[in-house]
C-alpha positions as CSV (number, residue, x, y, z in Angstrom):
1,M,59.1,80.7,-69.3
2,K,55.2,80.0,-69.0
3,T,56.0,77.4,-66.7
4,E,58.1,79.3,-64.6
5,V,55.5,81.9,-64.1
6,M,53.0,79.4,-63.4
7,N,55.1,77.7,-60.8
8,Q,55.8,81.2,-59.2
9,Q,52.1,81.9,-59.1
10,R,51.4,78.5,-57.5
11,L,54.1,79.2,-54.8
12,K,52.5,82.5,-54.1
13,T,49.2,81.1,-53.9
14,A,50.3,78.1,-51.4
15,A,52.1,80.8,-49.2
16,I,49.0,83.0,-49.0
17,E,46.9,79.9,-48.2
18,K,49.4,78.8,-45.7
19,E,49.5,82.3,-44.0
20,V,45.6,82.3,-43.8
21,V,45.6,78.8,-42.2
22,S,48.1,80.0,-40.0
23,K,46.1,83.1,-38.9
24,R,42.9,80.9,-38.4
25,S,44.9,78.4,-36.3
26,N,46.2,81.4,-34.1
27,W,42.5,82.7,-33.7
28,K,41.5,79.1,-32.9
29,K,44.2,79.1,-30.2
30,I,43.1,82.3,-28.7
31,K,39.4,81.3,-28.5
32,K,40.4,78.2,-27.1
33,H,42.6,79.6,-24.4
34,W,41.0,83.1,-24.1
35,Q,41.3,83.1,-20.4
36,L,44.9,83.0,-20.6
37,Y,45.1,85.8,-23.0
38,F,42.6,87.8,-20.9
39,L,45.0,87.4,-17.9
40,V,47.9,88.7,-20.0
41,A,45.8,91.6,-21.5
42,I,45.1,93.0,-18.0
43,P,48.6,94.0,-17.0
44,L,49.3,95.0,-20.7
45,V,46.5,97.4,-20.6
46,F,47.6,98.7,-17.2
47,L,51.0,99.2,-18.5
48,I,49.8,101.0,-21.8
49,I,47.5,103.4,-19.7
50,F,49.7,104.3,-16.7
51,K,53.2,103.9,-18.2
52,Y,53.1,104.4,-22.0
53,I,50.6,107.2,-22.4
54,P,51.8,109.3,-19.7
55,M,55.1,109.5,-21.4
56,A,53.7,112.0,-23.6
57,G,53.7,114.3,-20.8
58,I,57.6,114.5,-20.9
59,V,57.2,117.6,-23.4
60,I,56.4,119.7,-20.2
61,A,60.2,119.2,-19.2
62,F,61.0,121.5,-22.3
63,K,58.0,123.9,-21.5
64,D,57.2,126.5,-19.0
65,Y,54.1,124.7,-17.9
66,S,51.1,126.4,-16.8
67,V,47.8,124.6,-15.4
68,V,45.8,127.5,-17.0
69,K,47.2,127.3,-20.5
70,G,47.6,123.6,-20.4
71,I,50.6,121.5,-22.0
72,A,49.8,122.5,-25.4
73,G,49.4,126.2,-24.8
74,S,52.4,126.5,-22.5
75,D,55.5,128.2,-24.0
76,W,58.6,126.4,-24.9
77,V,61.7,127.1,-22.9
78,G,64.1,124.5,-24.4
79,L,66.5,123.1,-21.8
80,K,66.1,125.8,-19.4
81,Y,65.1,123.7,-16.4
82,F,67.8,121.1,-17.2
83,K,70.3,124.1,-16.9
84,D,68.7,125.3,-13.7
85,F,69.2,121.9,-12.1
86,F,72.7,121.4,-13.4
87,L,73.8,125.1,-12.3
88,S,72.0,124.7,-8.9
89,P,74.4,124.9,-5.9
90,N,72.7,121.6,-4.5
91,F,73.4,119.8,-7.6
92,S,76.8,118.2,-6.8
93,L,75.6,117.5,-3.2
94,L,72.3,115.7,-4.6
95,L,74.3,113.6,-7.1
96,K,76.9,112.6,-4.4
97,N,74.3,111.6,-1.9
98,T,72.1,109.7,-4.7
99,L,75.1,107.8,-6.0
100,G,76.6,107.2,-2.5
101,L,73.2,105.6,-1.3
102,S,72.6,103.7,-4.4
103,V,76.0,102.3,-4.7
104,Y,76.2,101.4,-1.0
105,G,72.8,99.8,-1.2
106,L,73.8,98.0,-4.3
107,L,77.1,96.6,-3.0
108,V,75.3,95.3,0.4
109,G,72.0,94.8,-0.7
110,F,72.8,92.7,-3.9
111,I,75.3,90.4,-2.1
112,C,73.3,89.4,1.2
113,P,70.4,87.6,-0.8
114,I,72.9,85.5,-2.9
115,I,74.6,84.7,0.7
116,L,71.1,83.9,2.4
117,A,69.9,81.7,-0.6
118,L,73.2,79.7,-0.6
119,A,73.2,79.2,3.1
120,L,69.3,78.1,3.1
121,N,70.1,75.7,0.5
122,E,72.6,73.9,2.5
123,V,70.2,73.6,5.3
124,Q,69.1,69.9,5.7
125,N,66.3,70.4,8.5
126,A,63.3,71.4,6.5
127,R,61.5,72.7,9.6
128,F,64.2,75.1,10.7
129,K,64.5,76.1,7.0
130,K,60.9,77.2,6.7
131,I,61.1,79.0,10.1
132,V,64.2,81.0,8.7
133,Q,62.5,81.6,5.5
134,T,59.5,83.1,7.2
135,V,61.4,85.2,9.7
136,T,63.6,86.6,6.8
137,Y,60.5,87.1,4.5
138,A,58.2,88.7,7.0
139,P,59.7,92.4,7.1
140,Y,59.3,92.8,3.3
141,F,55.6,93.2,3.8
142,I,55.9,95.9,6.4
143,S,55.0,99.3,5.0
144,T,57.5,102.1,4.6
145,V,55.8,104.3,7.4
146,I,55.8,101.4,9.9
147,M,59.4,100.6,9.0
148,V,60.5,104.3,9.6
149,S,58.6,104.4,12.7
150,I,60.5,101.2,14.0
151,I,63.6,102.6,13.0
152,I,63.0,106.1,14.8
153,L,61.8,104.2,18.1
154,F,64.8,101.7,18.0
155,L,67.4,104.6,17.5
156,S,65.8,107.1,19.8
157,P,68.4,108.9,21.8
158,S,66.1,109.1,25.0
159,A,64.2,105.6,25.0
160,G,65.6,103.8,22.0
161,F,66.6,100.1,22.5
162,I,70.0,100.6,21.0
163,N,70.7,103.4,23.3
164,N,69.4,101.7,26.2
165,I,72.1,98.8,25.5
166,L,74.5,101.3,25.3
167,G,73.4,102.9,28.6
168,L,74.0,99.4,30.2
169,F,77.7,99.6,29.4
170,G,77.8,103.1,30.5
171,M,78.1,104.8,27.2
172,E,76.5,108.1,26.3
173,P,73.5,108.0,24.2
174,I,74.0,108.7,20.5
175,N,71.5,110.7,18.2
176,F,71.9,108.3,15.1
177,L,69.4,110.1,12.8
178,G,70.8,113.5,13.9
179,N,74.4,112.6,12.9
180,P,74.6,112.7,9.0
181,S,77.6,110.2,9.0
182,Y,75.2,107.5,10.3
183,F,72.4,108.1,7.9
184,K,73.7,106.2,4.9
185,S,74.2,103.0,7.0
186,I,70.8,103.3,8.7
187,Y,69.0,103.5,5.4
188,V,71.0,100.9,3.8
189,W,70.8,98.2,6.6
190,S,67.3,98.8,7.4
191,D,66.7,98.0,3.6
192,V,68.9,94.9,3.7
193,W,66.8,93.7,6.9
194,Q,63.5,94.3,5.3
195,N,64.2,93.0,1.5
196,T,66.9,90.4,1.7
197,G,64.5,87.4,2.7
198,Y,62.2,88.2,-0.1
199,A,65.0,88.7,-2.7
200,T,66.5,85.2,-2.1
201,I,63.3,83.6,-3.4
202,I,64.5,83.9,-7.1
203,Y,68.0,82.7,-6.2
204,L,66.6,79.6,-4.3
205,A,64.3,78.9,-7.4
206,A,67.5,79.0,-9.6
207,L,69.4,76.8,-7.0
208,A,66.4,74.3,-7.3
209,G,67.1,73.9,-10.8
210,V,70.7,73.1,-10.6
211,D,71.3,69.4,-11.9
212,T,71.5,67.1,-9.1
213,Q,74.2,65.0,-11.0
214,L,76.5,68.0,-10.6
215,Y,76.2,67.5,-6.7
216,E,76.7,63.7,-6.8
217,A,79.8,64.1,-9.0
218,A,81.0,66.9,-6.5
219,K,80.5,64.5,-3.6
220,V,82.3,61.6,-5.4
221,D,85.3,64.0,-6.0
222,G,85.3,64.5,-2.1
223,A,84.3,68.2,-2.4
224,N,83.3,69.8,0.8
225,R,80.3,72.2,1.3
226,F,82.3,75.3,0.5
227,Q,83.8,73.6,-2.7
228,K,80.5,72.7,-3.7
229,I,79.0,76.0,-3.4
230,M,81.8,77.7,-5.3
231,N,82.0,75.0,-8.1
232,V,78.4,73.9,-8.5
233,D,76.0,76.4,-6.8
234,L,77.5,79.9,-7.8
235,P,78.0,78.8,-11.5
236,G,74.3,77.3,-11.7
237,I,72.9,80.7,-10.6
238,F,75.5,82.8,-12.3
239,P,73.2,83.8,-15.2
240,I,70.4,84.9,-12.8
241,I,73.0,86.9,-10.8
242,I,74.2,88.8,-13.9
243,V,70.6,89.5,-15.1
244,L,69.5,91.0,-11.7
245,L,72.9,92.9,-11.4
246,I,72.3,94.6,-14.7
247,L,68.7,95.5,-13.6
248,N,70.1,96.8,-10.4
249,V,72.8,98.9,-11.9
250,G,70.0,100.3,-14.4
251,S,67.9,101.7,-11.4
252,I,70.7,103.1,-9.5
253,M,69.5,106.7,-9.8
254,S,65.8,105.9,-9.1
255,L,65.9,106.0,-5.1
256,G,62.4,106.1,-3.9
257,F,62.0,109.2,-1.7
258,E,59.3,108.1,0.8
259,K,61.7,106.3,3.3
260,I,64.4,108.9,3.0
261,Y,62.0,111.7,3.3
262,L,60.4,110.1,6.4
263,L,64.0,109.7,7.8
264,Q,65.1,113.1,7.1
265,N,65.4,115.9,9.8
266,P,67.2,119.3,9.7
267,L,70.3,117.6,11.3
268,N,71.0,115.0,8.7
269,T,69.8,117.0,5.4
270,N,73.5,117.1,4.4
271,S,73.5,113.5,4.1
272,S,70.0,112.5,3.2
273,E,68.9,115.0,0.6
274,V,68.8,113.1,-2.9
275,I,67.5,114.0,-6.2
276,S,64.2,112.2,-5.6
277,T,63.5,114.3,-2.1
278,Y,64.7,117.5,-3.7
279,V,62.3,117.0,-6.9
280,Y,59.5,116.4,-4.5
281,K,60.2,119.6,-2.5
282,V,61.0,122.0,-5.1
283,G,59.1,120.4,-8.1
284,L,55.8,119.0,-6.7
285,L,55.4,120.9,-3.4
286,G,56.5,124.1,-5.0
287,A,54.3,123.3,-8.1
288,N,57.1,123.6,-10.5
289,F,56.0,120.6,-12.5
290,S,58.2,121.4,-15.6
291,F,61.3,121.4,-13.4
292,A,60.3,118.0,-11.7
293,S,59.6,116.5,-15.1
294,A,63.1,117.8,-16.5
295,V,64.8,116.2,-13.5
296,G,63.0,112.9,-13.8
297,L,63.9,112.8,-17.5
298,F,67.4,113.3,-16.6
299,N,67.3,110.4,-14.0
300,S,65.7,108.3,-16.5
301,I,68.4,109.0,-19.4
302,V,71.2,108.3,-16.8
303,N,69.5,104.9,-15.8
304,F,69.0,103.9,-19.5
305,I,72.9,104.7,-20.2
306,L,73.8,102.7,-17.1
307,I,71.5,99.6,-18.0
308,F,72.7,99.6,-21.7
309,T,76.4,100.0,-20.4
310,A,76.1,97.1,-18.0
311,N,74.5,94.6,-20.6
312,T,77.2,95.7,-23.1
313,I,80.0,94.8,-20.6
314,S,78.3,91.7,-19.5
315,K,77.6,90.6,-23.2
316,R,81.4,91.0,-24.0
317,F,82.9,89.1,-20.9
318,S,80.0,86.6,-20.4
319,S,77.1,84.7,-22.2
320,S,74.5,86.4,-19.7
321,S,72.8,89.4,-20.8
322,L,69.2,90.9,-21.1
323,W,69.4,91.4,-24.9
């Protein structure tokens, strides 16, 4: 018995000594590579200050927030603002427009970068490839205000480039931004033009990591370019496609309001009014901060459910998932 007790004490002592040595070793690594840890600390501090700490303000979604009383002194109202939003006569229209724009943008905007990346991967002329990459990447760096100004100028019914071309064929000018049926296509396809080139970067990086022996084997088997894309390229980037698709599905309800708000006018409101613009107008411009927080929390919950569901489905039917 004494021998067993002594052995256990020795094991415990050895484990403690090992843990101490490990901690000292970790501190030595941190001191040695402190520059790298400092670079990691900067975005971590940013996330904590601007992303996690403000989450405490979610509580105002359940309060009748008053600037004078403050968050702590404001009266509790429970789910009042959630009910106000759900029972609003605009709720069904807002939800339809938000989902319509998001799903349309996801279907088109997610596929285009994959197609462009596969096409660029097949280009043999390095100079031409660089030119195409530069031309397609450039629109991403245009600010939202400038982008909207370009769209308005191009689609102007009086002096727009598109209507000038239609006039050459004897067609009447079209007020594109004044017709609600055109709004979704204008918004989505202008987004495709602006973001597709930049979005191909990650797919091109994934394609660069595909084993070259697979290409050689496909060549030996007599596969043409299309067969090589379908049997080598796409399977090689499939995990990346799944992960990005899950992330995109998880942000379906998170449409940015800037571009939509700038493209809005009284004629296309039926098609352009989405949850984010409605919150901005009613919640922020109207100083109804509790209402804005309630709708924002609703959006976040829906996005969380979507990303969790998409990840679960992906995990069940494929080997790729976020967690």
